[in-house]
C-alpha positions as CSV (number, residue, x, y, z in Angstrom):
1,M,0.0,0.0,0.0
2,S,1.1,3.5,-0.5
3,I,1.9,6.1,2.3
4,P,-1.3,8.2,1.4
5,E,-3.4,5.0,1.5
6,A,-1.9,4.0,4.9
7,A,-2.4,7.5,6.2
8,K,-6.1,7.3,5.3
9,L,-6.2,4.0,7.0
10,L,-4.8,5.4,10.2
11,G,-6.8,8.7,10.0
12,I,-3.5,10.7,10.0
13,S,-1.9,13.2,7.6
14,R,0.4,12.0,4.8
15,S,3.3,14.0,6.4
16,S,2.6,12.3,9.6
17,M,2.9,8.8,8.0
18,Q,6.0,9.9,6.1
19,R,7.5,10.7,9.6
20,I,6.3,7.3,10.8
21,V,8.1,5.5,7.9
22,R,11.4,7.6,8.3
23,A,11.4,6.9,11.9
24,G,11.4,3.2,11.2
25,R,8.2,2.4,12.9
26,V,7.0,0.7,9.7
27,A,9.0,-0.9,7.2
28,S,8.9,0.3,3.5
29,I,10.0,-0.6,0.2
30,Q,11.5,1.8,-2.5
31,V,9.8,1.1,-5.8
32,P,12.7,0.8,-8.5
33,G,12.8,3.8,-10.8
34,M,10.4,5.8,-8.8
35,R,10.3,8.2,-5.8
36,T,7.6,6.3,-4.1
37,R,7.6,3.7,-1.2
38,R,5.4,0.8,-0.6
39,L,4.3,-0.5,2.9
40,L,2.8,-3.8,3.8
41,R,-0.8,-3.7,4.8
42,E,0.0,-6.1,7.8
43,D,2.6,-3.8,9.2
44,V,0.3,-0.8,8.9
45,E,-2.6,-2.7,10.6
46,Q,-0.1,-3.7,13.4
47,L,0.6,0.0,13.9
48,A,-3.0,0.9,14.1
49,R,-3.6,-1.9,16.7
50,A,-0.5,-0.8,18.7
51,S,-1.7,2.9,18.6
52,I,-5.2,2.1,20.1
53,R,-5.1,3.1,23.7
54,P,-7.6,1.5,26.0
55,A,-10.0,3.7,27.7
56,T,-9.0,4.6,31.3
57,V,-11.4,4.3,34.1
58,A,-11.6,7.5,36.5
59,S,-10.7,6.6,40.1
60,G,-13.5,6.6,42.4
61,E,-16.2,5.3,40.0
62,S,-18.1,2.1,41.1
C-alpha cells in the first residue's frame, strides 16, 4: 500500500505517515525507478492496533 493509503487507514496526515516511515516504525520498500515507497498492509494494521489506547476508568467510580 502507498503512504497516502496508509495515512487514510490510520486517520492521520500523509506527512505524519511519512515521519513514521522515516522513523522506522513501519518498514517500507522503495519502488525501483520511482520516488515512491510501498508499505505492507499487515505492518500498517499492526501499527494501528498498537496505537489504540484502552479507555481509562476514572478513579473512584463504582
